[in-house]
VMD Tcl script that builds the backbone (N, CA, C; Angstrom):
set m [mol new atoms 411]
animate dup $m
set s [atomselect $m all]
$s set {name element resname resid chain x y z} {
  {N N MET 1 A -6.260 -23.684 27.424}
  {CA C MET 1 A -5.480 -23.465 26.219}
  {C C MET 1 A -4.090 -22.986 26.631}
  {N N GLU 2 A -3.069 -23.578 26.077}
  {CA C GLU 2 A -1.710 -23.193 26.404}
  {C C GLU 2 A -1.388 -21.836 25.800}
  {N N SER 3 A -0.345 -21.212 26.331}
  {CA C SER 3 A 0.005 -19.875 25.854}
  {C C SER 3 A 0.399 -19.885 24.382}
  {N N MET 4 A 1.071 -20.935 23.914}
  {CA C MET 4 A 1.448 -21.002 22.500}
  {C C MET 4 A 0.214 -21.137 21.620}
  {N N ASP 5 A -0.775 -21.911 22.072}
  {CA C ASP 5 A -2.017 -22.025 21.311}
  {C C ASP 5 A -2.706 -20.673 21.213}
  {N N THR 6 A -2.710 -19.941 22.307}
  {CA C THR 6 A -3.315 -18.609 22.313}
  {C C THR 6 A -2.611 -17.700 21.319}
  {N N ILE 7 A -1.302 -17.754 21.297}
  {CA C ILE 7 A -0.543 -16.913 20.366}
  {C C ILE 7 A -0.868 -17.278 18.923}
  {N N TYR 8 A -0.971 -18.562 18.620}
  {CA C TYR 8 A -1.293 -18.976 17.254}
  {C C TYR 8 A -2.701 -18.531 16.853}
  {N N VAL 9 A -3.631 -18.607 17.774}
  {CA C VAL 9 A -4.994 -18.138 17.492}
  {C C VAL 9 A -4.980 -16.633 17.225}
  {N N LEU 10 A -4.239 -15.882 18.035}
  {CA C LEU 10 A -4.147 -14.434 17.829}
  {C C LEU 10 A -3.495 -14.101 16.490}
  {N N ILE 11 A -2.464 -14.847 16.115}
  {CA C ILE 11 A -1.834 -14.624 14.806}
  {C C ILE 11 A -2.856 -14.841 13.695}
  {N N ALA 12 A -3.651 -15.902 13.792}
  {CA C ALA 12 A -4.676 -16.174 12.778}
  {C C ALA 12 A -5.713 -15.059 12.734}
  {N N ILE 13 A -6.115 -14.549 13.889}
  {CA C ILE 13 A -7.106 -13.470 13.937}
  {C C ILE 13 A -6.560 -12.217 13.269}
  {N N TYR 14 A -5.329 -11.838 13.610}
  {CA C TYR 14 A -4.768 -10.613 13.037}
  {C C TYR 14 A -4.455 -10.759 11.552}
  {N N LEU 15 A -4.128 -11.953 11.089}
  {CA C LEU 15 A -3.985 -12.165 9.649}
  {C C LEU 15 A -5.340 -12.031 8.956}
  {N N GLY 16 A -6.400 -12.495 9.618}
  {CA C GLY 16 A -7.748 -12.304 9.086}
  {C C GLY 16 A -8.128 -10.838 9.004}
  {N N VAL 17 A -7.769 -10.079 10.030}
  {CA C VAL 17 A -8.022 -8.631 10.009}
  {C C VAL 17 A -7.257 -7.994 8.854}
  {N N ALA 18 A -6.013 -8.418 8.648}
  {CA C ALA 18 A -5.216 -7.885 7.542}
  {C C ALA 18 A -5.889 -8.175 6.198}
  {N N LEU 19 A -6.470 -9.359 6.050}
  {CA C LEU 19 A -7.166 -9.695 4.803}
  {C C LEU 19 A -8.414 -8.836 4.599}
  {N N LEU 20 A -9.067 -8.459 5.683}
  {CA C LEU 20 A -10.260 -7.616 5.570}
  {C C LEU 20 A -9.939 -6.220 5.049}
  {N N THR 21 A -8.685 -5.811 5.155}
  {CA C THR 21 A -8.322 -4.467 4.696}
  {C C THR 21 A -8.154 -4.386 3.182}
  {N N VAL 22 A -8.016 -5.515 2.512}
  {CA C VAL 22 A -7.753 -5.507 1.071}
  {C C VAL 22 A -8.831 -4.753 0.292}
  {N N PRO 23 A -10.132 -5.039 0.475}
  {CA C PRO 23 A -11.127 -4.271 -0.279}
  {C C PRO 23 A -11.151 -2.792 0.108}
  {N N MET 24 A -10.801 -2.478 1.342}
  {CA C MET 24 A -10.749 -1.076 1.762}
  {C C MET 24 A -9.649 -0.343 0.998}
  {N N ILE 25 A -8.477 -0.947 0.926}
  {CA C ILE 25 A -7.332 -0.326 0.262}
  {C C ILE 25 A -7.563 -0.216 -1.238}
  {N N GLN 26 A -8.184 -1.211 -1.834}
  {CA C GLN 26 A -8.421 -1.215 -3.274}
  {C C GLN 26 A -9.578 -0.314 -3.691}
  {N N GLY 27 A -10.311 0.233 -2.739}
  {CA C GLY 27 A -11.444 1.086 -3.072}
  {C C GLY 27 A -12.642 0.307 -3.581}
  {N N LYS 28 A -12.736 -0.965 -3.239}
  {CA C LYS 28 A -13.842 -1.810 -3.705}
  {C C LYS 28 A -14.947 -1.955 -2.670}
  {N N LEU 29 A -14.764 -1.342 -1.527}
  {CA C LEU 29 A -15.761 -1.445 -0.468}
  {C C LEU 29 A -16.781 -0.331 -0.651}
  {N N LYS 30 A -17.981 -0.703 -1.038}
  {CA C LYS 30 A -19.034 0.291 -1.265}
  {C C LYS 30 A -19.566 0.801 0.072}
  {N N PRO 31 A -20.060 2.045 0.088}
  {CA C PRO 31 A -20.594 2.590 1.342}
  {C C PRO 31 A -21.675 1.686 1.927}
  {N N SER 32 A -21.523 1.382 3.202}
  {CA C SER 32 A -22.500 0.548 3.887}
  {C C SER 32 A -22.502 0.907 5.361}
  {N N SER 33 A -23.535 0.480 6.040}
  {CA C SER 33 A -23.599 0.729 7.482}
  {C C SER 33 A -23.104 -0.483 8.264}
  {N N PHE 34 A -22.531 -1.468 7.550}
  {CA C PHE 34 A -22.085 -2.694 8.207}
  {C C PHE 34 A -20.571 -2.751 8.399}
  {N N PHE 35 A -19.814 -2.416 7.361}
  {CA C PHE 35 A -18.367 -2.599 7.401}
  {C C PHE 35 A -17.685 -1.412 6.743}
  {N N GLY 36 A -16.627 -0.941 7.346}
  {CA C GLY 36 A -15.842 0.155 6.792}
  {C C GLY 36 A -15.651 1.247 7.824}
  {N N PHE 37 A -14.997 2.326 7.400}
  {CA C PHE 37 A -14.767 3.464 8.284}
  {C C PHE 37 A -16.023 4.327 8.237}
  {N N ARG 38 A -16.924 4.099 9.193}
  {CA C ARG 38 A -18.251 4.698 9.176}
  {C C ARG 38 A -18.345 5.831 10.187}
  {N N VAL 39 A -18.253 7.038 9.691}
  {CA C VAL 39 A -18.562 8.226 10.482}
  {C C VAL 39 A -19.521 9.046 9.637}
  {N N ARG 40 A -20.122 10.051 10.230}
  {CA C ARG 40 A -21.151 10.819 9.523}
  {C C ARG 40 A -20.654 11.339 8.174}
  {N N ALA 41 A -19.465 11.910 8.159}
  {CA C ALA 41 A -18.956 12.514 6.925}
  {C C ALA 41 A -18.746 11.478 5.825}
  {N N THR 42 A -18.238 10.305 6.170}
  {CA C THR 42 A -17.992 9.298 5.134}
  {C C THR 42 A -19.298 8.677 4.642}
  {N N LEU 43 A -20.301 8.637 5.489}
  {CA C LEU 43 A -21.593 8.104 5.055}
  {C C LEU 43 A -22.367 9.116 4.217}
  {N N GLU 44 A -22.102 10.410 4.414}
  {CA C GLU 44 A -22.803 11.446 3.652}
  {C C GLU 44 A -22.146 11.748 2.314}
  {N N HIS 45 A -20.851 11.519 2.196}
  {CA C HIS 45 A -20.118 11.871 0.978}
  {C C HIS 45 A -19.354 10.655 0.472}
  {N N GLU 46 A -19.746 10.178 -0.688}
  {CA C GLU 46 A -19.148 8.959 -1.227}
  {C C GLU 46 A -17.644 9.107 -1.464}
  {N N GLY 47 A -17.215 10.289 -1.899}
  {CA C GLY 47 A -15.787 10.513 -2.119}
  {C C GLY 47 A -14.986 10.376 -0.837}
  {N N LEU 48 A -15.539 10.893 0.265}
  {CA C LEU 48 A -14.863 10.762 1.554}
  {C C LEU 48 A -14.872 9.313 2.023}
  {N N TRP 49 A -15.939 8.584 1.699}
  {CA C TRP 49 A -16.002 7.169 2.072}
  {C C TRP 49 A -14.795 6.418 1.512}
  {N N TYR 50 A -14.556 6.572 0.211}
  {CA C TYR 50 A -13.457 5.837 -0.411}
  {C C TYR 50 A -12.101 6.344 0.076}
  {N N LYS 51 A -11.963 7.655 0.224}
  {CA C LYS 51 A -10.689 8.226 0.670}
  {C C LYS 51 A -10.319 7.736 2.072}
  {N N TYR 52 A -11.237 7.865 3.016}
  {CA C TYR 52 A -10.913 7.523 4.398}
  {C C TYR 52 A -10.924 6.019 4.654}
  {N N ASN 53 A -11.665 5.256 3.878}
  {CA C ASN 53 A -11.569 3.801 4.003}
  {C C ASN 53 A -10.224 3.307 3.488}
  {N N ARG 54 A -9.714 3.948 2.441}
  {CA C ARG 54 A -8.386 3.565 1.946}
  {C C ARG 54 A -7.320 3.880 2.998}
  {N N ILE 55 A -7.372 5.080 3.576}
  {CA C ILE 55 A -6.400 5.459 4.610}
  {C C ILE 55 A -6.516 4.521 5.812}
  {N N ALA 56 A -7.739 4.295 6.275}
  {CA C ALA 56 A -7.949 3.408 7.429}
  {C C ALA 56 A -7.488 1.989 7.112}
  {N N GLY 57 A -7.696 1.553 5.876}
  {CA C GLY 57 A -7.259 0.221 5.476}
  {C C GLY 57 A -5.752 0.062 5.556}
  {N N TYR 58 A -5.029 1.072 5.072}
  {CA C TYR 58 A -3.564 1.009 5.163}
  {C C TYR 58 A -3.101 0.966 6.615}
  {N N TRP 59 A -3.698 1.809 7.457}
  {CA C TRP 59 A -3.312 1.821 8.873}
  {C C TRP 59 A -3.628 0.486 9.543}
  {N N LEU 60 A -4.809 -0.029 9.282}
  {CA C LEU 60 A -5.205 -1.293 9.895}
  {C C LEU 60 A -4.318 -2.441 9.411}
  {N N LEU 61 A -3.969 -2.426 8.135}
  {CA C LEU 61 A -3.067 -3.447 7.604}
  {C C LEU 61 A -1.705 -3.369 8.294}
  {N N GLY 62 A -1.170 -2.165 8.398}
  {CA C GLY 62 A 0.128 -2.000 9.050}
  {C C GLY 62 A 0.110 -2.429 10.503}
  {N N LEU 63 A -0.924 -2.008 11.229}
  {CA C LEU 63 A -1.031 -2.395 12.638}
  {C C LEU 63 A -1.184 -3.905 12.789}
  {N N SER 64 A -1.969 -4.510 11.914}
  {CA C SER 64 A -2.170 -5.962 11.982}
  {C C SER 64 A -0.872 -6.712 11.726}
  {N N LEU 65 A -0.135 -6.286 10.707}
  {CA C LEU 65 A 1.110 -6.982 10.386}
  {C C LEU 65 A 2.168 -6.770 11.464}
  {N N LEU 66 A 2.228 -5.577 12.053}
  {CA C LEU 66 A 3.150 -5.356 13.174}
  {C C LEU 66 A 2.796 -6.251 14.356}
  {N N THR 67 A 1.507 -6.379 14.621}
  {CA C THR 67 A 1.069 -7.228 15.727}
  {C C THR 67 A 1.381 -8.694 15.444}
  {N N VAL 68 A 1.156 -9.130 14.202}
  {CA C VAL 68 A 1.506 -10.506 13.830}
  {C C VAL 68 A 3.006 -10.727 14.017}
  {N N GLY 69 A 3.810 -9.739 13.637}
  {CA C GLY 69 A 5.256 -9.858 13.821}
  {C C GLY 69 A 5.637 -9.994 15.285}
  {N N ALA 70 A 5.013 -9.178 16.134}
  {CA C ALA 70 A 5.305 -9.263 17.572}
  {C C ALA 70 A 4.850 -10.599 18.146}
  {N N LEU 71 A 3.698 -11.077 17.701}
  {CA C LEU 71 A 3.208 -12.372 18.184}
  {C C LEU 71 A 4.086 -13.521 17.690}
  {N N ALA 72 A 4.534 -13.430 16.436}
  {CA C ALA 72 A 5.428 -14.468 15.915}
  {C C ALA 72 A 6.743 -14.466 16.687}
  {N N PHE 73 A 7.222 -13.277 17.017}
  {CA C PHE 73 A 8.429 -13.167 17.839}
  {C C PHE 73 A 8.213 -13.860 19.177}
  {N N ALA 74 A 7.056 -13.610 19.781}
  {CA C ALA 74 A 6.752 -14.233 21.078}
  {C C ALA 74 A 6.615 -15.747 20.951}
  {N N ALA 75 A 6.113 -16.212 19.811}
  {CA C ALA 75 A 5.887 -17.650 19.639}
  {C C ALA 75 A 7.175 -18.420 19.362}
  {N N PHE 76 A 8.075 -17.815 18.621}
  {CA C PHE 76 A 9.230 -18.576 18.147}
  {C C PHE 76 A 10.537 -18.266 18.863}
  {N N TRP 77 A 10.568 -17.218 19.647}
  {CA C TRP 77 A 11.770 -16.895 20.398}
  {C C TRP 77 A 11.840 -17.815 21.611}
  {N N ASN 78 A 12.989 -18.327 21.888}
  {CA C ASN 78 A 13.154 -19.233 23.024}
  {C C ASN 78 A 13.400 -18.433 24.294}
  {N N PHE 79 A 12.337 -18.063 24.949}
  {CA C PHE 79 A 12.467 -17.352 26.219}
  {C C PHE 79 A 12.735 -18.368 27.323}
  {N N GLU 80 A 13.607 -17.990 28.239}
  {CA C GLU 80 A 13.868 -18.886 29.370}
  {C C GLU 80 A 12.673 -18.939 30.310}
  {N N ASP 81 A 12.002 -17.817 30.435}
  {CA C ASP 81 A 10.813 -17.750 31.287}
  {C C ASP 81 A 9.584 -17.856 30.386}
  {N N PRO 82 A 8.759 -18.901 30.527}
  {CA C PRO 82 A 7.599 -19.050 29.638}
  {C C PRO 82 A 6.594 -17.908 29.758}
  {N N ASP 83 A 6.570 -17.230 30.893}
  {CA C ASP 83 A 5.641 -16.114 31.046}
  {C C ASP 83 A 6.006 -14.937 30.143}
  {N N THR 84 A 7.262 -14.865 29.724}
  {CA C THR 84 A 7.690 -13.765 28.862}
  {C C THR 84 A 6.941 -13.788 27.541}
  {N N SER 85 A 6.675 -14.957 26.995}
  {CA C SER 85 A 5.883 -15.057 25.764}
  {C C SER 85 A 4.486 -14.507 25.983}
  {N N ASP 86 A 3.903 -14.827 27.127}
  {CA C ASP 86 A 2.572 -14.309 27.440}
  {C C ASP 86 A 2.589 -12.792 27.546}
  {N N TYR 87 A 3.591 -12.255 28.223}
  {CA C TYR 87 A 3.683 -10.799 28.371}
  {C C TYR 87 A 3.845 -10.125 27.019}
  {N N THR 88 A 4.662 -10.712 26.164}
  {CA C THR 88 A 4.865 -10.145 24.832}
  {C C THR 88 A 3.571 -10.190 24.031}
  {N N ALA 89 A 2.860 -11.294 24.099}
  {CA C ALA 89 A 1.594 -11.417 23.371}
  {C C ALA 89 A 0.573 -10.415 23.888}
  {N N HIS 90 A 0.431 -10.328 25.196}
  {CA C HIS 90 A -0.537 -9.392 25.764}
  {C C HIS 90 A -0.166 -7.958 25.444}
  {N N SER 91 A 1.107 -7.638 25.536}
  {CA C SER 91 A 1.559 -6.275 25.246}
  {C C SER 91 A 1.284 -5.898 23.799}
  {N N SER 92 A 1.492 -6.828 22.875}
  {CA C SER 92 A 1.263 -6.507 21.469}
  {C C SER 92 A -0.219 -6.299 21.182}
  {N N VAL 93 A -1.079 -7.065 21.816}
  {CA C VAL 93 A -2.523 -6.885 21.623}
  {C C VAL 93 A -2.976 -5.555 22.225}
  {N N ILE 94 A -2.463 -5.221 23.384}
  {CA C ILE 94 A -2.808 -3.940 24.016}
  {C C ILE 94 A -2.301 -2.781 23.167}
  {N N ALA 95 A -1.069 -2.883 22.665}
  {CA C ALA 95 A -0.516 -1.827 21.818}
  {C C ALA 95 A -1.338 -1.668 20.540}
  {N N PHE 96 A -1.769 -2.785 19.941}
  {CA C PHE 96 A -2.617 -2.733 18.748}
  {C C PHE 96 A -3.906 -1.977 19.048}
  {N N THR 97 A -4.531 -2.305 20.157}
  {CA C THR 97 A -5.804 -1.680 20.519}
  {C C THR 97 A -5.641 -0.183 20.748}
  {N N ILE 98 A -4.610 0.211 21.471}
  {CA C ILE 98 A -4.377 1.636 21.733}
  {C C ILE 98 A -4.109 2.381 20.429}
  {N N ALA 99 A -3.247 1.825 19.574}
  {CA C ALA 99 A -2.941 2.473 18.300}
  {C C ALA 99 A -4.177 2.561 17.417}
  {N N LEU 100 A -5.011 1.540 17.432}
  {CA C LEU 100 A -6.228 1.548 16.626}
  {C C LEU 100 A -7.201 2.618 17.106}
  {N N VAL 101 A -7.353 2.765 18.406}
  {CA C VAL 101 A -8.253 3.785 18.955}
  {C C VAL 101 A -7.752 5.182 18.592}
  {N N ILE 102 A -6.460 5.423 18.755}
  {CA C ILE 102 A -5.896 6.738 18.423}
  {C C ILE 102 A -6.052 7.017 16.938}
  {N N ASN 103 A -5.725 6.048 16.094}
  {CA C ASN 103 A -5.850 6.209 14.652}
  {C C ASN 103 A -7.296 6.483 14.248}
  {N N THR 104 A -8.228 5.760 14.821}
  {CA C THR 104 A -9.639 5.958 14.501}
  {C C THR 104 A -10.093 7.354 14.894}
  {N N PHE 105 A -9.687 7.817 16.060}
  {CA C PHE 105 A -10.068 9.153 16.511}
  {C C PHE 105 A -9.507 10.224 15.579}
  {N N VAL 106 A -8.234 10.113 15.220}
  {CA C VAL 106 A -7.612 11.108 14.338}
  {C C VAL 106 A -8.302 11.119 12.978}
  {N N LEU 107 A -8.532 9.955 12.397}
  {CA C LEU 107 A -9.201 9.896 11.098}
  {C C LEU 107 A -10.635 10.403 11.178}
  {N N MET 108 A -11.314 10.143 12.288}
  {CA C MET 108 A -12.676 10.633 12.457}
  {C C MET 108 A -12.699 12.160 12.460}
  {N N VAL 109 A -11.787 12.773 13.203}
  {CA C VAL 109 A -11.725 14.236 13.263}
  {C C VAL 109 A -11.416 14.806 11.880}
  {N N LEU 110 A -10.442 14.226 11.188}
  {CA C LEU 110 A -10.087 14.719 9.855}
  {C C LEU 110 A -11.246 14.571 8.873}
  {N N ALA 111 A -11.929 13.439 8.901}
  {CA C ALA 111 A -13.058 13.214 7.991}
  {C C ALA 111 A -14.197 14.181 8.282}
  {N N GLU 112 A -14.488 14.399 9.555}
  {CA C GLU 112 A -15.570 15.323 9.903}
  {C C GLU 112 A -15.228 16.751 9.485}
  {N N ARG 113 A -13.983 17.163 9.672}
  {CA C ARG 113 A -13.582 18.511 9.236}
  {C C ARG 113 A -13.716 18.656 7.731}
  {N N GLU 114 A -13.270 17.654 7.007}
  {CA C GLU 114 A -13.378 17.712 5.556}
  {C C GLU 114 A -14.839 17.644 5.116}
  {N N GLY 115 A -15.643 16.873 5.826}
  {CA C GLY 115 A -17.062 16.784 5.505}
  {C C GLY 115 A -17.791 18.094 5.724}
  {N N LYS 116 A -17.408 18.848 6.751}
  {CA C LYS 116 A -18.042 20.146 7.001}
  {C C LYS 116 A -17.756 21.124 5.877}
  {N N LYS 117 A -16.593 21.026 5.268}
  {CA C LYS 117 A -16.267 21.907 4.147}
  {C C LYS 117 A -17.139 21.592 2.938}
  {N N LEU 118 A -17.581 20.351 2.821}
  {CA C LEU 118 A -18.384 19.937 1.675}
  {C C LEU 118 A -19.873 20.170 1.888}
  {N N ARG 119 A -20.312 20.266 3.134}
  {CA C ARG 119 A -21.729 20.468 3.429}
  {C C ARG 119 A -22.131 21.915 3.185}
  {N N PRO 120 A -23.360 22.132 2.758}
  {CA C PRO 120 A -23.836 23.514 2.684}
  {C C PRO 120 A -23.905 24.097 4.091}
  {N N SER 121 A -23.813 25.402 4.174}
  {CA C SER 121 A -23.810 26.072 5.474}
  {C C SER 121 A -25.089 25.747 6.227}
  {N N GLU 122 A -24.933 25.407 7.505}
  {CA C GLU 122 A -26.089 25.061 8.322}
  {C C GLU 122 A -26.436 26.178 9.301}
  {N N SER 123 A -25.892 27.374 9.053}
  {CA C SER 123 A -26.160 28.475 9.974}
  {C C SER 123 A -27.519 29.099 9.662}
  {N N LEU 124 A -28.025 29.867 10.613}
  {CA C LEU 124 A -29.292 30.562 10.424}
  {C C LEU 124 A -29.136 31.632 9.359}
  {N N PRO 125 A -30.236 32.034 8.702}
  {CA C PRO 125 A -30.130 33.087 7.688}
  {C C PRO 125 A -29.625 34.378 8.325}
  {N N GLU 126 A -28.842 35.115 7.554}
  {CA C GLU 126 A -28.331 36.390 8.062}
  {C C GLU 126 A -29.489 37.363 8.223}
  {N N THR 127 A -29.447 38.140 9.265}
  {CA C THR 127 A -30.506 39.118 9.506}
  {C C THR 127 A -29.936 40.514 9.406}
  {N N ALA 128 A -30.816 41.464 9.132}
  {CA C ALA 128 A -30.415 42.873 9.061}
  {C C ALA 128 A -30.180 43.379 10.475}
  {N N ILE 129 A -29.735 44.581 10.582}
  {CA C ILE 129 A -29.430 45.159 11.892}
  {C C ILE 129 A -30.659 45.163 12.784}
  {N N GLY 130 A -31.819 45.371 12.228}
  {CA C GLY 130 A -33.033 45.432 13.018}
  {C C GLY 130 A -33.544 44.063 13.430}
  {N N GLY 131 A -32.935 42.992 12.983}
  {CA C GLY 131 A -33.352 41.658 13.378}
  {C C GLY 131 A -34.269 41.009 12.368}
  {N N GLU 132 A -34.616 41.709 11.288}
  {CA C GLU 132 A -35.469 41.119 10.267}
  {C C GLU 132 A -34.598 40.534 9.165}
  {N N GLU 133 A -35.143 39.509 8.525}
  {CA C GLU 133 A -34.391 38.908 7.430}
  {C C GLU 133 A -34.267 39.900 6.298}
  {N N GLN 134 A -33.118 39.867 5.646}
  {CA C GLN 134 A -32.915 40.741 4.507}
  {C C GLN 134 A -33.635 40.152 3.307}
  {N N GLY 135 A -34.313 40.984 2.591}
  {CA C GLY 135 A -34.975 40.549 1.373}
  {C C GLY 135 A -34.012 40.640 0.209}
  {N N PRO 136 A -34.483 40.258 -0.974}
  {CA C PRO 136 A -33.621 40.360 -2.151}
  {C C PRO 136 A -33.279 41.812 -2.429}
  {N N ALA 137 A -32.081 42.060 -2.839}
  {CA C ALA 137 A -31.625 43.434 -3.081}
  {C C ALA 137 A -32.146 43.976 -4.363}
}
mol reanalyze $m
mol bondsrecalc $m
mol representation Tube
mol addrep $m
């Protein structure tokens, strides 16, 4: 496959990824274990599911469109060295992947922190000074 064909295939893939974000952004993606921003907190709390899927959808849409822009630049710019298009395409895919991993990690931490605030306390029952559980007062 020629480098231009590869770039066109990548553009089609990232446009497809951008289309997948539409239900996430619109809040139409119901909680599932198949598709969406799936971490423990979002699966346990429906409100967090919609909130963090919307945020993740916007980020994924932005990253996808930026990557499509970089790939289109690589495809249509007349580089004197044909390898430059390949380097630009590879760099944009690598940058997309790195940004996606960082974004996913940050959103995961934020969702888990917010989920802990919503969960009932999971600590052991408080004990009296002597080590016995306190009874009703």
